[in-house]
N, C-alpha and C positions, 0 to 999 in steps of 0.2 A: 490790335490789342489782348495782351493774354492778363489771365484770370487765374488769380492762383488760391487752389481749395485749401483750405485748412481740414485735414482730419487730426477729430480730437480721440484717442487710443484713451478708450475707458471702457469697463464695464463694470455692471451692477448685478449684485446677489441679490435676489429679496431674502433677510432677515427671514428664518426658521422661526416658529412659535410653539411653544409646547404639544397644545394638538397635536403636531403632525410629528411630534419626537414620538408621542405617545403611542398614538398610530403608526405606527412604525415600528416601533416597539415592540408592541402589540401582535400582530400581523409574521414579526419573525419566526421562520423555522425552525424547527429543537436541533439544536445540534449538541450533544456532546465533547466535543474539542474546545478548550479554551486556550487565548493569546498569551504573553507574558504576565496580566494580568492578572489569568484566572476568573475569569469571568465568565458565567454558561452563561446558555440563552436563559435558561429555564431561571437562575439568578434574576437578569434583568425582567426577562417577561414580569415575576413576582411584585419586581421592585417598579414599574414602571413608572407610577402615581408618584412615585418619592425621587426620582432620579429623571424626570422629563423637565424640572427645571435648570437642576444644574448642566445635563448636558445643555440645553438649549443658550445659556447665557456663554458654555465656553464653545462651541458652537461655531455661532453670531459673533463671536468674537475672535476666533481664526477667520474669521471671511472679511470682517472689520479688518483686521490687520494686515492679512493675506500671509500668515503665517501657520502653517500646520505643528502644532506643539511636538516636542520632542516626545513624548508619551505613545503618539499615535504614530512614530514615525518605527517602530521598535518592531518587529515579528518574534516570533518564537521556530526558528527552521529545527524540522525535525526528520531524519534521511528515512525512505521509503524501498526497501529492497526490491529487485527489478529481477535480477535472473543470474545464473550463473555461481557461481562460489561468494559467500557471505563474508568471508574474509579478505576483499578486494573492493578496496573504496570506492573505483567507480562500478561499483556495482548498484550504484545509490544511489539519487535521485532526491534531493532537496525539494520540500514541501515548506512553504513559508504559513502559518496560521498567525492570523491577523486578530484582534481583541475584538470580539464580537460588534461594537457597533463600528469599528470602521470598516464593515461588511458592504454595510449599505447608506 
């Protein structure tokens, strides 16, 4: 007798809620680096009440669709000097600065 086991490949994400986003924003470490969106953690923390609902909608829609929005995929690349001659490109290393809410 042969048995066949059917495996359904699925994954379920629990939707985030406004309280979870608000809490996450409130406990962010202060950082003065800004991504391409020009938002700093200070602005994000000061506007946590107003931004929790829109971010909740955006994040849940992204989880539901399985699509990461283009704006979340953009990073600002900054060359950081390592050593030796500053005029040689290989003496720099790239650093990606992501949008604040994408880091957490």
